[in-house]
C-alpha positions in Angstrom: -181.8 -188.7 -41.3 -184.3 -190.7 -43.5 -185.9 -188.3 -46.1 -189.6 -187.1 -45.6 -190.8 -189.8 -47.9 -189.3 -192.7 -46.4 -189.8 -191.4 -42.2 -192.3 -192.9 -40.5 -191.6 -191.2 -37.3 -192.8 -187.7 -36.7 -192.6 -185.9 -33.5 -193.7 -182.5 -32.2 -196.8 -181.9 -34.7 -199.8 -184.1 -32.9 -202.0 -181.4 -32.8 -201.8 -180.4 -36.8 -202.2 -184.3 -37.2 -205.0 -184.9 -35.3 -206.8 -182.2 -36.9 -206.0 -183.2 -40.3 -207.4 -187.1 -39.2 -210.5 -185.5 -38.2 -211.0 -183.6 -41.6 -210.4 -186.5 -43.2 -213.0 -188.6 -41.0 -215.6 -185.6 -41.2 -215.2 -186.0 -45.4 -214.0 -182.2 -45.2 -210.6 -182.1 -46.2 -209.9 -179.2 -48.6 -208.3 -179.5 -52.1 -205.4 -177.6 -51.0 -203.2 -177.5 -47.9 -200.1 -175.2 -46.7 -198.0 -176.7 -44.3 -195.6 -173.7 -43.1 -192.7 -173.4 -40.7 -188.9 -173.3 -40.6 -186.8 -175.6 -42.8 -186.3 -179.4 -41.3 -188.8 -179.4 -38.4 -190.8 -182.3 -40.2 -193.4 -180.5 -42.3 -192.3 -182.5 -45.6 -192.6 -185.6 -43.0 -196.3 -184.9 -42.6 -197.1 -184.3 -45.9 -196.0 -187.6 -46.9 -197.8 -189.0 -43.9 -201.1 -187.8 -44.7 -200.8 -188.8 -48.6 -199.9 -192.2 -47.2 -202.7 -192.7 -44.8 -204.9 -191.1 -47.8 -203.8 -193.8 -50.1 -203.4 -196.9 -47.6 -205.8 -199.7 -47.6 -207.7 -200.7 -44.4 -205.0 -203.3 -43.7 -202.1 -201.0 -44.3 -203.5 -199.0 -40.8 -202.1 -200.4 -37.9 -204.6 -201.4 -35.4 -202.7 -200.2 -32.0 -202.3 -196.5 -33.9 -202.7 -193.7 -31.2 -205.8 -192.1 -31.6 -206.1 -189.3 -34.1 -203.0 -189.9 -36.1 -202.3 -190.6 -39.7 -199.1 -193.7 -39.6 -199.8 -196.6 -41.3 -197.8 -199.8 -41.5 -194.0 -199.1 -41.9 -193.8 -202.7 -43.5 -196.6 -202.1 -45.8 -196.3 -202.4 -49.8 -197.6 -198.7 -49.8 -195.3 -197.6 -47.6 -192.3 -199.1 -49.5 -193.9 -197.7 -52.8 -194.1 -194.0 -51.5 -190.8 -194.1 -50.0 -189.2 -195.1 -53.4 -191.3 -192.7 -55.2 -193.1 -195.8 -57.1 -196.9 -194.7 -56.0 -198.7 -193.6 -59.4 -201.3 -191.8 -57.5 -198.6 -189.3 -55.8 -196.6 -186.8 -57.7 -193.8 -184.9 -55.5 -192.8 -181.5 -57.3 -189.3 -179.8 -55.9 -186.6 -177.9 -57.4 -185.3 -180.0 -60.3 -181.9 -180.7 -61.5 -180.1 -178.4 -64.5 -177.9 -180.7 -66.6 -176.7 -177.3 -67.7 -175.3 -175.8 -64.7 -174.7 -179.3 -63.3 -176.4 -178.3 -60.1 -180.3 -177.8 -58.6 -182.4 -175.0 -60.6 -182.9 -171.4 -58.6 -186.1 -171.9 -58.6 -189.2 -174.5 -59.4 -190.4 -173.7 -63.1 -193.4 -173.6 -65.0 -193.2 -176.8 -66.4 -192.9 -178.4 -63.4 -196.2 -177.4 -62.2 -197.8 -177.6 -65.3 -196.9 -181.5 -64.5 -199.4 -181.7 -61.7 -202.4 -180.4 -64.1 -201.6 -183.3 -66.0 -201.3 -185.6 -63.5 -204.8 -184.5 -61.9 -206.3 -184.9 -65.2 -205.4 -188.9 -64.8 -207.6 -191.2 -63.3 -206.9 -192.6 -60.4 -204.8 -195.9 -60.9 -206.3 -197.0 -57.4 -209.6 -195.7 -57.4 -208.7 -193.4 -55.0 -207.2 -190.2 -53.8 -205.0 -188.6 -56.4 -202.2 -186.4 -54.3 -199.7 -184.1 -55.4 -197.1 -182.4 -52.9 -195.1 -179.3 -53.5 -192.0 -179.2 -51.5 -190.4 -176.1 -51.4 -193.2 -174.1 -52.6 -192.0 -170.3 -52.2 -189.2 -171.5 -54.9 -191.9 -171.4 -57.3 -191.5 -168.8 -60.1 -194.0 -166.2 -60.8 -195.0 -168.4 -63.8 -195.1 -171.7 -62.0 -197.2 -169.9 -59.2 -199.8 -168.6 -61.6 -199.7 -172.5 -63.4 -200.3 -173.8 -59.7 -203.4 -170.9 -59.2 -205.4 -172.4 -62.5 -205.4 -175.6 -60.4 -206.7 -174.6 -57.2 -209.2 -172.4 -59.1 -210.5 -175.3 -60.5 -209.9 -178.3 -58.1 -210.0 -181.8 -59.1 -212.6 -184.4 -57.3 -210.5 -186.5 -55.2 -207.6 -184.6 -55.5 -205.4 -183.0 -52.6 -202.7 -180.6 -53.3 -199.9 -180.5 -50.3 -197.4 -177.3 -50.3 -194.9 -177.6 -48.2 -193.2 -174.1 -47.7 -190.8 -172.7 -45.4 -191.6 -169.1 -46.2 -195.2 -169.0 -46.9 -195.0 -165.0 -47.2 -193.4 -165.5 -50.4 -196.4 -167.4 -52.1 -198.6 -165.5 -54.2 -201.5 -164.3 -51.8 -203.7 -165.7 -54.3 -202.2 -169.4 -53.8 -202.1 -168.7 -49.9 -205.9 -167.5 -49.9 -206.9 -171.0 -51.5 -205.5 -173.3 -49.2 -206.4 -174.2 -45.8 -203.1 -173.2 -43.9 -201.7 -175.5 -40.8 -198.6 -173.3 -39.3 -196.2 -175.9 -37.8 -194.2 -174.2 -34.6 -190.5 -175.4 -34.4 -189.6 -178.1 -32.3 -189.3 -177.7 -28.4 -185.4 -177.7 -27.5 -185.2 -180.9 -25.1 -187.1 -182.6 -28.5 -184.0 -181.6 -30.7 -181.6 -182.9 -27.9 -183.3 -186.0 -27.7 -183.5 -186.6 -31.5 -179.6 -185.7 -31.7 -179.3 -188.5 -29.3 -181.1 -190.7 -32.0 -179.6 -189.6 -34.8 -176.0 -188.5 -33.8 -175.3 -190.6 -30.7 -171.5 -190.2 -31.0 -172.0 -186.4 -30.4 -170.9 -184.8 -26.6 -173.2 -184.0 -24.6 -172.2 -180.5 -24.5 -172.1 -180.2 -28.3 -175.5 -181.8 -28.6 -177.1 -179.1 -26.1 -175.1 -176.3 -28.6 -176.0 -178.0 -32.0 -179.6 -178.2 -30.4 -179.6 -174.1 -29.5 -178.5 -173.6 -32.7 -180.9 -175.5 -34.6 -183.5 -173.1 -33.3 -186.1 -176.1 -33.1 -185.4 -177.6 -36.4 -183.5 -181.0 -36.1 -182.8 -181.0 -39.9 -180.9 -178.2 -39.2 -179.2 -179.6 -36.1 -178.5 -182.9 -37.8 -176.9 -180.5 -41.0 -174.7 -178.5 -38.7 -173.6 -181.6 -36.8 -172.4 -182.8 -40.4 -170.8 -179.7 -41.8 -168.9 -179.0 -38.9 -171.1 -176.2 -37.9 -170.3 -175.8 -34.3 -166.2 -175.2 -34.9 -167.6 -172.9 -38.0 -169.4 -171.3 -34.9 -166.6 -170.8 -32.6 -164.4 -169.4 -35.4 -167.2 -166.7 -36.4 -167.5 -165.8 -32.8 -163.3 -165.9 -32.4 -163.2 -163.3 -35.3 -166.0 -161.1 -34.3 -164.3 -161.1 -30.8 -161.6 -159.2 -32.3 -163.7 -156.7 -33.4 -163.0 -153.8 -34.1 -159.4 -154.7 -34.9 -159.9 -158.0 -36.4 -156.7 -160.4 -37.2 -156.8 -159.8 -40.7 -154.3 -162.9 -41.2 -156.8 -165.0 -39.3 -159.9 -163.5 -41.1 -158.5 -164.0 -44.6 -157.7 -168.1 -43.7 -161.3 -168.6 -42.7 -162.4 -166.9 -45.9 -160.0 -168.9 -47.9 -161.0 -172.3 -46.2 -164.8 -171.7 -46.5 -165.0 -170.0 -49.9 -163.0 -172.9 -51.8 -165.2 -174.3 -54.5 -164.9 -177.8 -52.6 -166.3 -176.1 -49.2 -169.9 -175.4 -50.8 -171.7 -177.0 -47.6 -169.3 -174.8 -45.3 -169.9 -172.1 -47.2 -173.8 -172.4 -46.7 -173.3 -173.2 -42.9 -170.9 -169.9 -42.2 -173.3 -167.7 -43.9 -176.6 -168.9 -41.9 -174.3 -168.7 -38.8 -173.3 -165.3 -39.1 -176.6 -164.0 -39.8 -178.4 -166.2 -36.7 -175.2 -164.4 -34.5 -176.6 -161.2 -35.7 -180.1 -161.7 -35.1 -179.5 -163.0 -31.6 -177.0 -159.7 -31.0 -180.1 -157.6 -32.3 -182.9 -159.3 -29.8 -180.2 -159.0 -27.1 -179.1 -155.2 -27.7 -183.1 -154.6 -28.0 -183.3 -156.1 -24.0 -185.4 -159.0 -25.3 -184.1 -162.2 -23.8 -183.9 -165.4 -25.2 -183.0 -168.8 -24.8 -180.4 -170.7 -24.6 -178.3 -167.3 -23.4 -174.9 -168.4 -24.2 -174.4 -171.2 -26.8 -170.6 -171.3 -26.7 -168.0 -170.2 -24.2 -167.6 -166.5 -24.5 -170.8 -165.8 -27.0 -172.3 -163.9 -24.3 -169.9 -161.0 -23.5 -169.1 -160.7 -27.8 -172.7 -160.1 -28.0 -172.9 -157.7 -24.8 -169.9 -155.8 -26.4 -170.9 -155.4 -30.1 -174.4 -154.7 -28.8 -173.3 -151.5 -27.0 -172.1 -150.2 -30.5 -175.2 -149.8 -31.7 -179.0 -149.7 -31.4 -180.9 -153.3 -32.0 -182.6 -151.6 -35.4 -179.0 -150.9 -37.1 -177.8 -154.4 -36.1 -181.0 -155.8 -37.6 -180.2 -153.6 -40.8 -176.9 -154.9 -40.9 -178.1 -158.7 -41.1 -180.3 -157.7 -43.6 -177.7 -156.1 -45.9 -174.8 -159.0 -45.1 -177.7 -161.6 -46.1 -178.9 -159.5 -49.7 -174.8 -159.6 -50.4 -174.8 -163.1 -49.9 -177.8 -163.7 -52.3 -176.7 -161.0 -54.8 -172.9 -163.5 -55.0 -175.3 -166.6 -55.3 -177.2 -165.0 -58.2 -174.7 -163.3 -59.7 -171.9 -165.9 -59.2 -169.2 -163.4 -57.8 -166.4 -164.0 -55.5 -167.4 -166.0 -52.1 -164.4 -164.7 -50.1 -165.2 -161.0 -51.0 -168.4 -161.8 -49.8 -167.3 -163.1 -46.7 -164.5 -160.5 -46.1 -167.3 -157.7 -46.7 -169.3 -159.0 -44.5 -167.0 -159.2 -41.2 -165.7 -155.7 -42.4 -169.2 -154.5 -42.7 -169.4 -155.7 -38.6 -166.2 -154.1 -37.9 -167.3 -150.5 -39.0 -170.6 -150.8 -37.5 -168.6 -151.2 -34.2 -166.4 -148.5 -34.6 
């Protein structure tokens, strides 16, 4: 799957795209826009699509483009410059690499957002817009967010700030209030299934359907699950939970050993998310709220029904939140991942007794 800055295709967000085009044509485009919604549904793709449209010259816009869209010619020089990160009037801010820890920083720091102020003070290299995209805006720490707020309070002329956020509630209220908010919705399941067929054609239909369900409307998540062996991991998780309240210890320890290894980072992250997702779905089921699809893998529904009868929906939801906090603390404090995995399953086991 192409990175957002390289992707010429956007599906499922035509209404937001048309509204943005309308604002551009009416000369009413706000100085700051917040694109929010679940991870992997196309928010950053839409941000780069709008940026390219604003930076484009007349020759970059295809004559046969659908009405109200923001597409430009994917073969144009401008498209290629944006894709390579080489356009002087476009700045992208996201979590940077920390050479000391040899991994991405846990947040966007103040130096990153101060770079936006310096960028906007410059004259546009091509006498048009200057555009800054903050991808993962909720990851700004407090100082970074306050530095960004100063920019929002004194917006530059012909400058556009695009915030892409998976969790807009984590942004400062004062930042949110100064942006025009475009909440994007998850993609329809048939569309995710269609895109999985396009990006991962080797998947058998039953596997693709299960991954489309697990993706919860995010093609990005669907592809990540496919690449990380997410379906096999989910079957392992459901298989262990099927044994509750008497989990086979040897099987659980073997699973924890497998995904807690230093070289199994992706499997660990995916397993953490899949366990949380299972508990969320089970809490909905315990509350009597129907959801689709009813069963993603064989036997899942029976496990949910049996466990859901052991406690009410609120208690299962609370347990999910507690397990999520434990995993977050494990990461933040660099604790033993194997113990975090074991603790999560033992907590489910305790709840079911």
